C-alpha positions as CSV (number, residue, x, y, z in Angstrom):
1,M,-15.1,66.4,-252.6
2,R,-14.3,63.0,-251.0
3,T,-15.4,59.9,-252.8
4,R,-17.7,57.4,-251.1
5,R,-14.7,55.1,-250.7
6,Q,-12.8,57.8,-248.9
7,I,-15.8,58.5,-246.6
8,V,-16.1,54.8,-245.7
9,T,-12.3,54.4,-245.1
10,G,-12.4,57.4,-242.8
11,L,-15.4,55.9,-240.9
12,L,-13.7,52.5,-240.4
13,G,-10.3,53.9,-239.8
14,A,-7.1,53.2,-241.8
15,P,-6.6,49.6,-242.9
16,A,-4.6,47.5,-240.5
17,L,-0.8,47.4,-241.2
18,V,1.7,44.9,-240.1
19,G,2.9,45.9,-236.7
20,L,0.1,48.4,-236.1
21,A,-0.7,46.8,-232.7
22,P,2.4,47.0,-230.5
23,K,4.3,43.8,-229.9
24,T,3.6,42.1,-226.6
25,D,5.1,39.0,-224.9
26,R,1.6,37.5,-224.9
27,P,0.1,37.0,-228.4
28,I,-3.6,38.1,-228.7
29,A,-5.9,35.3,-229.7
30,G,-9.4,35.5,-231.1
31,G,-11.5,35.5,-234.2
32,F,-14.9,36.3,-235.7
33,V,-18.1,34.9,-234.2
34,F,-21.6,34.3,-235.6
35,E,-20.3,34.3,-239.2
36,S,-23.7,33.5,-240.8
37,Q,-23.5,35.9,-243.7
38,E,-23.3,33.1,-246.3
39,R,-26.6,31.6,-245.1
40,G,-28.2,35.0,-245.0
41,H,-27.0,35.8,-248.5
42,R,-28.5,32.6,-249.8
43,V,-31.9,33.9,-248.7
44,R,-31.2,37.4,-250.1
45,D,-30.2,36.0,-253.5
46,K,-33.1,33.5,-253.5
47,A,-30.6,30.7,-254.1
48,A,-32.0,27.3,-255.1
49,Y,-32.6,24.8,-252.3
50,R,-33.8,21.2,-252.2
51,P,-37.5,20.7,-251.7
52,P,-38.1,20.0,-248.0
53,A,-38.1,16.2,-247.4
54,E,-40.4,16.3,-244.4
55,A,-44.0,17.6,-244.0
56,K,-45.1,19.0,-240.6
57,R,-48.1,20.8,-239.2
58,S,-48.5,23.4,-236.5
59,P,-51.4,25.8,-236.0
60,V,-48.9,28.6,-235.4
61,V,-45.4,29.0,-236.7
62,I,-43.1,31.8,-235.4
63,V,-40.3,32.7,-237.8
64,G,-37.4,34.2,-235.9
65,G,-36.1,33.7,-232.4
66,G,-35.0,37.2,-231.4
67,M,-36.7,39.0,-228.6
68,A,-39.8,39.7,-230.6
69,G,-40.3,36.1,-231.5
70,L,-39.5,34.9,-228.0
71,C,-42.0,37.4,-226.5
72,A,-44.7,36.3,-229.0
73,A,-44.1,32.7,-227.8
74,W,-44.1,33.9,-224.1
75,R,-47.5,35.6,-224.7
76,L,-49.0,32.5,-226.5
77,E,-47.8,30.2,-223.7
78,K,-49.1,32.6,-221.0
79,K,-52.5,32.7,-222.7
80,G,-52.7,28.9,-222.5
81,F,-52.0,28.3,-226.3
82,R,-49.3,25.7,-226.5
83,D,-49.5,24.3,-230.1
84,F,-46.9,26.4,-231.9
85,V,-43.3,26.2,-233.0
86,L,-40.5,28.8,-233.2
87,L,-38.0,28.5,-236.0
88,E,-34.6,30.2,-235.6
89,M,-31.8,30.2,-238.2
90,E,-28.9,30.5,-235.8
91,P,-27.7,27.8,-233.4
92,Q,-28.7,30.1,-230.5
93,A,-31.9,32.1,-230.2
94,G,-31.9,35.6,-229.0
95,G,-30.9,37.9,-231.9
96,N,-29.3,41.0,-230.5
97,S,-29.6,39.6,-226.9
98,R,-27.2,36.7,-227.5
99,F,-24.3,36.3,-225.2
100,G,-21.0,34.5,-224.7
101,E,-19.2,33.1,-221.6
102,N,-15.7,32.1,-220.8
103,E,-13.7,31.3,-217.6
104,V,-13.7,34.9,-216.6
105,S,-17.3,36.0,-217.1
106,A,-20.5,35.9,-219.2
107,Y,-20.7,38.9,-221.6
108,P,-23.1,40.4,-224.1
109,W,-22.9,40.3,-227.9
110,G,-25.4,43.1,-228.3
111,A,-28.1,44.6,-226.0
112,H,-26.6,44.9,-222.5
113,Y,-29.2,46.6,-220.4
114,I,-32.9,47.4,-219.9
115,P,-33.8,50.9,-218.6
116,V,-36.0,50.8,-215.5
117,P,-39.4,50.8,-217.2
118,N,-41.8,53.7,-216.8
119,T,-45.2,52.7,-215.2
120,E,-46.7,52.8,-218.7
121,S,-44.4,50.0,-219.8
122,V,-46.7,47.4,-218.2
123,L,-45.5,44.5,-220.4
124,V,-41.9,45.0,-219.5
125,R,-42.8,45.2,-215.8
126,E,-44.8,42.0,-216.2
127,I,-42.0,39.9,-217.7
128,L,-39.4,41.3,-215.3
129,T,-41.7,40.5,-212.4
130,E,-42.2,37.0,-213.6
131,F,-38.5,36.3,-213.8
132,G,-37.7,37.9,-210.4
133,A,-36.3,41.3,-211.2
134,F,-39.2,43.1,-209.6
135,A,-41.1,42.2,-206.5
136,D,-43.2,44.0,-203.9
137,G,-42.7,47.3,-205.6
138,Q,-38.9,47.0,-205.5
139,W,-36.3,46.3,-208.2
140,E,-33.8,43.6,-207.3
141,E,-30.8,45.5,-206.1
142,R,-28.4,43.0,-207.6
143,F,-29.6,43.9,-211.1
144,L,-29.6,47.7,-210.7
145,C,-26.4,49.0,-212.2
146,H,-23.8,49.6,-209.5
147,S,-22.0,52.9,-209.1
148,P,-20.1,54.3,-210.8
149,Q,-22.4,53.8,-213.7
150,E,-20.9,55.8,-216.6
151,R,-17.9,58.0,-217.2
152,L,-16.4,60.0,-220.1
153,Y,-12.8,60.3,-221.1
154,I,-12.3,63.9,-222.3
155,H,-9.3,66.2,-222.7
156,G,-6.9,63.6,-221.2
157,R,-8.9,62.5,-218.1
158,W,-12.0,60.8,-216.9
159,Q,-15.1,62.5,-215.6
160,E,-18.2,61.0,-214.0
161,G,-21.2,61.0,-216.3
162,I,-21.2,61.3,-220.1
163,E,-22.5,64.9,-220.4
164,P,-19.2,66.7,-221.1
165,E,-18.2,68.9,-218.1
166,I,-14.4,69.2,-218.5
167,G,-13.8,72.3,-220.6
168,A,-17.5,73.2,-220.9
169,T,-18.2,76.9,-220.8
170,K,-21.2,78.8,-219.3
171,A,-22.6,79.0,-222.8
172,D,-22.4,75.3,-223.2
173,H,-24.2,74.7,-219.9
174,G,-26.8,77.3,-220.9
175,E,-27.5,75.5,-224.2
176,Y,-27.8,72.2,-222.4
177,Q,-30.4,73.6,-220.0
178,R,-32.3,75.1,-222.9
179,F,-32.2,71.7,-224.7
180,L,-33.6,70.0,-221.6
181,G,-36.4,72.5,-221.5
182,R,-37.4,71.7,-225.0
183,V,-37.3,68.0,-224.2
184,A,-39.5,68.6,-221.1
185,E,-42.1,70.4,-223.4
186,L,-42.1,67.4,-225.8
187,R,-42.4,64.9,-223.0
188,A,-45.5,66.8,-221.7
189,T,-47.3,66.2,-225.0
190,G,-47.6,62.5,-224.3
191,A,-46.4,61.7,-227.8
192,F,-43.0,60.3,-226.7
193,T,-43.6,57.0,-225.0
194,I,-42.1,53.5,-224.6
195,P,-43.5,51.5,-226.3
196,M,-43.9,54.2,-228.9
197,A,-47.4,53.0,-230.0
198,L,-48.8,54.4,-226.7
199,G,-48.1,57.9,-228.0
200,E,-49.7,57.3,-231.4
201,G,-52.2,60.0,-232.4
202,K,-50.6,62.6,-230.1
203,G,-48.5,65.6,-231.1
204,G,-50.3,66.1,-234.4
205,A,-48.6,68.1,-237.2
206,A,-45.7,69.2,-235.0
207,L,-44.7,65.6,-234.5
208,A,-45.0,64.8,-238.2
209,E,-42.8,67.8,-238.9
210,L,-40.1,66.3,-236.6
211,D,-40.2,63.1,-238.7
212,R,-39.6,65.0,-241.9
213,Q,-36.2,66.5,-240.8
214,S,-33.0,65.2,-239.5
215,F,-31.9,65.7,-235.9
216,A,-29.0,67.8,-237.1
217,A,-31.4,70.1,-239.0
218,W,-33.6,70.5,-235.9
219,L,-30.6,71.4,-233.7
220,D,-29.6,73.9,-236.4
221,R,-33.1,75.4,-236.6
222,E,-33.3,75.7,-232.8
223,G,-29.9,77.4,-232.6
224,F,-28.1,74.7,-230.6
225,R,-24.4,75.2,-231.5
226,S,-22.5,73.9,-228.5
227,P,-20.1,71.2,-229.7
228,Y,-20.5,69.4,-226.4
229,L,-24.3,69.3,-226.7
230,R,-24.1,68.2,-230.3
231,W,-21.6,65.5,-229.5
232,L,-23.9,64.2,-226.7
233,C,-26.8,64.1,-229.2
234,D,-24.7,62.4,-231.9
235,Y,-23.4,59.9,-229.4
236,S,-27.0,59.2,-228.3
237,T,-28.3,58.5,-231.8
238,R,-25.3,56.4,-232.6
239,D,-25.8,54.5,-229.4
240,D,-29.5,53.7,-229.7
241,Y,-30.0,53.8,-233.5
242,G,-26.6,53.3,-235.1
243,A,-27.2,56.6,-236.9
244,A,-25.4,59.9,-236.9
245,L,-27.1,63.3,-236.2
246,G,-27.7,63.8,-239.9
247,E,-29.1,60.3,-240.4
248,A,-31.6,60.0,-237.6
249,S,-34.9,61.9,-237.8
250,A,-35.5,64.7,-235.3
251,W,-38.4,62.7,-234.0
252,A,-36.1,59.7,-233.2
253,G,-33.3,61.9,-231.8
254,L,-35.7,63.6,-229.4
255,H,-37.5,60.4,-228.5
256,Y,-34.2,59.2,-227.1
257,F,-34.3,62.0,-224.5
258,A,-38.1,62.6,-224.1
259,A,-39.5,59.1,-223.9
260,R,-38.2,58.2,-220.4
261,E,-38.7,59.8,-217.1
262,H,-36.0,62.4,-216.3
263,E,-35.1,60.9,-213.0
264,E,-34.9,57.1,-212.9
265,K,-33.0,54.4,-211.2
266,G,-31.0,51.8,-213.1
267,P,-30.5,50.7,-215.6
268,L,-31.0,47.0,-215.1
269,T,-28.0,45.1,-216.2
270,W,-26.2,41.7,-215.9
271,P,-22.8,40.4,-216.9
272,E,-24.3,38.8,-220.0
273,G,-26.5,41.9,-220.7
274,N,-30.0,41.1,-221.9
275,G,-28.7,37.5,-222.2
276,W,-30.0,37.2,-218.6
277,L,-33.6,37.6,-219.9
278,L,-32.8,35.4,-222.9
279,R,-31.7,32.6,-220.5
280,K,-35.1,32.9,-218.6
281,L,-37.1,32.9,-221.8
282,T,-35.3,29.9,-223.5
283,A,-35.5,27.9,-220.2
284,K,-39.3,28.5,-220.1
285,L,-40.0,28.1,-223.9
286,G,-37.3,25.6,-224.9
287,R,-39.8,22.9,-225.9
288,Y,-41.1,25.2,-228.7
289,I,-37.8,26.4,-230.1
290,R,-36.1,24.8,-233.1
291,T,-32.7,26.3,-233.8
292,G,-30.6,25.8,-237.0
293,Q,-33.8,26.2,-239.1
294,L,-33.2,28.5,-242.1
295,V,-36.6,29.6,-243.4
296,R,-36.4,30.0,-247.2
297,R,-40.1,30.6,-248.1
298,V,-43.4,31.6,-246.6
299,A,-46.3,31.3,-248.9
300,R,-50.1,31.5,-248.8
301,R,-51.7,28.1,-249.6
302,G,-55.5,28.6,-249.7
303,T,-56.6,29.5,-246.2
304,A,-53.3,28.2,-244.7
305,W,-49.7,29.1,-244.8
306,Q,-46.7,27.1,-245.9
307,V,-43.3,27.7,-244.2
308,D,-40.4,26.0,-245.9
309,T,-37.0,25.4,-244.2
310,E,-34.1,23.6,-245.8
311,G,-35.3,20.4,-244.1
312,A,-39.0,20.6,-243.5
313,S,-42.2,22.2,-244.8
314,W,-44.6,23.4,-242.2
315,T,-48.3,24.0,-242.8
316,A,-49.8,26.6,-240.4
317,D,-53.1,28.3,-239.8
318,A,-51.2,31.5,-238.8
319,V,-47.6,32.8,-239.0
320,I,-45.8,35.3,-236.9
321,F,-42.9,36.7,-238.9
322,A,-40.5,37.8,-236.2
323,A,-37.3,37.8,-238.3
324,P,-35.8,41.2,-239.2
325,T,-38.2,42.7,-241.6
326,Y,-35.6,43.4,-244.4
327,L,-35.9,39.6,-245.0
328,A,-39.6,39.7,-245.6
329,P,-39.5,40.5,-249.4
330,H,-36.9,37.7,-249.8
331,I,-38.9,35.1,-248.0
332,I,-42.6,35.9,-248.1
333,E,-44.0,35.1,-251.5
334,G,-45.4,38.2,-253.3
335,F,-44.4,40.6,-250.5
336,A,-43.2,43.9,-252.0
337,P,-39.8,45.5,-251.1
338,L,-39.6,48.0,-248.1
339,P,-37.5,50.8,-249.6
340,T,-37.7,53.2,-246.7
341,L,-36.2,50.8,-244.2
342,S,-32.4,51.1,-243.6
343,Y,-30.2,49.0,-241.3
344,S,-27.2,50.0,-239.3
345,P,-24.1,47.8,-239.4
346,W,-22.3,47.3,-236.0
347,V,-19.1,45.7,-234.8
348,V,-19.1,44.3,-231.3
349,S,-15.9,43.1,-229.8
350,N,-15.3,41.2,-226.5
351,L,-11.8,41.7,-225.1
352,T,-10.7,39.3,-222.4
353,L,-8.2,41.0,-220.2
354,H,-5.8,39.0,-218.0
355,R,-5.2,42.0,-215.9
356,I,-6.7,45.4,-215.3
357,P,-4.8,48.2,-217.1
358,P,-3.2,50.9,-215.0
359,G,-5.7,53.7,-214.1
360,A,-8.7,51.5,-214.7
361,E,-9.1,50.1,-211.2
362,E,-12.1,52.4,-210.5
363,I,-13.7,51.6,-213.8
364,A,-17.4,52.4,-214.4
365,W,-19.9,50.1,-216.0
366,D,-20.1,52.2,-219.2
367,N,-16.9,53.9,-220.4
368,V,-17.1,56.4,-223.2
369,I,-14.4,58.3,-225.1
370,Y,-15.2,61.8,-226.3
371,G,-14.5,62.3,-230.0
372,S,-14.2,58.5,-230.7
373,P,-16.0,57.1,-233.8
374,A,-16.9,54.1,-231.5
375,L,-19.2,54.1,-228.5
376,G,-16.8,52.9,-225.8
377,Y,-17.0,49.7,-223.7
378,V,-18.9,48.1,-220.8
379,S,-17.3,45.9,-218.1
380,A,-18.8,42.5,-217.7
381,T,-17.5,42.2,-214.2
382,H,-18.9,45.5,-213.0
383,Q,-21.8,43.9,-211.1
384,S,-19.5,41.4,-209.3
385,L,-19.5,41.6,-205.5
386,R,-15.9,40.4,-205.4
387,T,-13.5,42.8,-203.6
388,R,-10.7,42.0,-206.0
389,I,-11.0,41.5,-209.7
390,E,-7.9,40.5,-211.7
391,K,-9.4,39.4,-214.9
392,T,-12.3,40.9,-216.8
393,V,-14.1,41.2,-220.2
394,W,-14.8,44.5,-221.9
395,T,-17.5,44.7,-224.5
396,H,-16.6,47.3,-227.1
397,Y,-19.3,48.8,-229.3
398,W,-18.9,50.4,-232.7
399,A,-21.9,51.6,-234.7
400,L,-20.7,52.2,-238.3
401,A,-22.7,55.4,-238.7
402,G,-22.1,58.3,-241.0
403,A,-21.9,56.6,-244.4
404,E,-24.2,54.6,-246.8
405,P,-24.9,51.3,-244.9
406,R,-24.6,49.0,-247.9
407,Q,-21.1,50.2,-248.8
408,V,-20.0,50.1,-245.1
409,R,-21.2,46.5,-244.8
410,R,-19.0,45.6,-247.8
411,E,-16.0,47.2,-246.2
412,M,-16.8,45.7,-242.8
413,L,-16.9,42.2,-244.2
414,A,-13.9,42.7,-246.4
415,S,-11.7,43.6,-243.4
416,S,-9.8,40.9,-241.7
417,W,-10.0,40.0,-238.0
418,E,-6.5,41.4,-237.5
419,S,-7.6,44.7,-239.0
420,W,-10.6,45.0,-236.8
421,R,-8.6,43.9,-233.7
422,D,-6.2,46.7,-234.3
423,R,-8.9,49.3,-234.9
424,V,-10.6,48.4,-231.7
425,I,-7.3,48.4,-229.8
426,Q,-6.4,51.8,-231.3
427,D,-9.7,53.2,-230.2
428,I,-9.4,52.0,-226.6
429,R,-5.8,53.2,-226.5
430,R,-7.0,56.7,-226.6
431,A,-7.8,56.3,-222.9
432,H,-5.6,53.3,-222.0
433,P,-2.3,53.8,-223.8
434,R,-0.9,50.3,-223.0
435,I,-4.1,48.3,-223.2
436,E,-2.7,45.8,-225.6
437,E,-0.4,44.5,-222.9
438,C,-3.4,43.4,-220.9
439,I,-5.4,41.7,-223.6
440,E,-5.6,37.9,-223.8
441,R,-8.0,37.6,-226.7
442,V,-10.4,39.6,-228.9
443,D,-13.5,38.1,-230.3
444,I,-15.5,40.1,-232.9
445,F,-19.0,40.0,-234.1
446,R,-19.7,41.8,-237.4
447,N,-23.4,42.4,-237.5
448,G,-24.3,43.7,-240.9
449,H,-28.0,44.5,-240.2
450,A,-27.8,45.1,-236.4
451,M,-30.8,47.4,-236.2
452,S,-33.4,49.4,-238.1
453,R,-32.3,53.0,-238.5
454,P,-35.0,55.6,-237.8
455,G,-34.2,57.9,-240.7
456,V,-36.0,60.9,-241.9
457,G,-39.6,60.1,-242.8
458,L,-39.6,56.5,-241.6
459,R,-42.1,57.0,-238.7
460,G,-44.8,58.1,-241.1
461,S,-43.8,55.8,-244.0
462,P,-46.3,53.5,-245.8
463,D,-43.7,50.7,-245.2
464,L,-44.2,50.8,-241.4
465,R,-48.0,51.0,-241.8
466,R,-47.9,47.9,-244.1
467,L,-45.8,45.9,-241.6
468,R,-48.1,46.8,-238.7
469,E,-51.2,45.8,-240.6
470,G,-49.8,42.5,-241.5
471,M,-51.5,40.1,-243.9
472,P,-54.5,37.7,-243.4
473,G,-53.1,35.0,-241.2
474,L,-49.6,36.5,-241.0
475,Q,-48.5,39.1,-238.4
476,F,-45.2,40.8,-238.2
477,A,-43.4,41.1,-234.9
478,H,-40.2,42.9,-234.6
479,A,-38.7,46.1,-233.1
480,D,-38.5,47.2,-236.8
481,L,-42.2,48.0,-236.6
482,S,-41.2,50.9,-234.4
483,G,-38.2,51.9,-236.5
484,F,-35.6,51.4,-233.8
485,S,-34.3,48.5,-231.9
486,I,-34.8,48.3,-228.1
487,F,-36.2,45.4,-226.1
488,E,-39.4,47.2,-225.1
489,E,-40.4,47.7,-228.7
490,A,-39.6,44.1,-229.7
491,Q,-41.6,42.8,-226.8
492,Y,-44.6,45.0,-227.6
493,W,-44.9,43.9,-231.2
494,G,-44.3,40.3,-230.2
495,V,-47.2,40.5,-227.8
496,Q,-49.4,42.3,-230.3
497,A,-48.8,39.7,-233.0
498,A,-49.6,36.9,-230.5
499,D,-52.8,38.5,-229.4
500,R,-53.9,39.0,-233.1
501,V,-53.2,35.4,-233.9
502,L,-55.2,34.2,-230.9
503,R,-58.1,36.3,-232.0
504,R,-57.9,34.9,-235.5
505,L,-57.9,31.3,-234.1
506,G,-60.6,32.1,-231.7
507,G,-58.3,32.1,-228.7
508,S,-59.2,28.5,-228.0
509,E,-57.0,26.9,-225.4
510,K,-58.7,23.5,-226.0
511,K,-57.7,23.7,-229.7
512,S,-54.1,24.0,-228.5
513,D,-54.3,21.2,-226.0
514,R,-55.3,18.6,-228.6
515,A,-51.8,18.6,-230.1
516,N,-49.7,19.4,-227.1
517,Q,-48.1,16.0,-227.0
518,R,-46.6,16.6,-230.5
519,I,-44.5,19.5,-229.3
């Protein structure tokens, strides 16, 4: 039996050795980005901090500037309520939608697309319409992913699409068709929706049973044995949830396939990924956003709330807690732990290439390698209309699934930039043997709590119910309330929190206007 250390080492790959990456005439530059672990650990460990020197007041304080917090702000502002402030720990708002930019291109540091929303996703359509992605019943062609969209490297060559075709037998195809049939049956129940709350109350006992078993167990029970189908399912749960087949619930695994229309355009994507939407939101809401504000405590004070940062103490009538919910027990006074919530660590790397490697001239937007522990890479210049592209940026994604997250986080943070650089290069080298000769720099983001992992039993857990109910005067807003991290869920819960706060405050626009000059 392997030890936990052996499992984690196998997951991350062998430690980097001197000379692991082949020598090139051009040294590879780079480093880690967003290294805020020390600040986060101060919150986790409840480290002492100086009493805030400045007292401030705002009727509403939003804690956290990821997409949920920004969409809560977007909703408040649209409803005419303009007396609020948003506090964000990082220098840049956006959470998993943050992006970077260099002389070659903008590029994502996390979320890199939005699926074309179903008609039921009215909030997503509303915000995309407001910012010009949808007009007169048509999606903006520039934002729909260009062809070729995705490809798979398998058995030594590339194929179009990521459903394995090369080497697949008649039996493999038969299992895939049977799987799609089961997915269609589940979609017809109306229980699998985006946002997921629209499907609440549908599916009954059968849906609850899916939540009580892993996706791997469900595939076993249904007799799905094809290694190609099981790889596709495992890739899908790692891609959307940062969880392997045996870690994601069957409900979550099937939701990935059943919640969207089978035939759809898209996705919608930009060089900076969802950073495009982040740009729009921060341009619109910048007057409310305070970055570099590490919130240390949120506490009830009579009928009001006190929100302490390391510089100021805010008194508020209502709080929207839009930070990742694993922080809630460490920040909100008297809030009990959330034992059923688990978070997936990710490593995202942006590789700046000074030339396109041989054989990659017809690169797709999303490029996946069969059998890799990572998730492949997307090309930031894929949407470019230029006829000749000499330089590009590839964003490589690696969900560290398959082992206990806490231990994986430790190993991830203990590994050097050189070690991670070499692991990433080794992974891409599976499809591009001389890729290191084309790389100018590799920048790496180690995201220890990248997303909530929808494990067995999470959907029906009391922890999610408690978060959705909130507290008097405090509402939670995060994709965590759905148990998985996609934009549509973050937006939904941000809007729900904003609407509940407005109802609590009486929805008075005049009340807001009295203090607008202070913002």
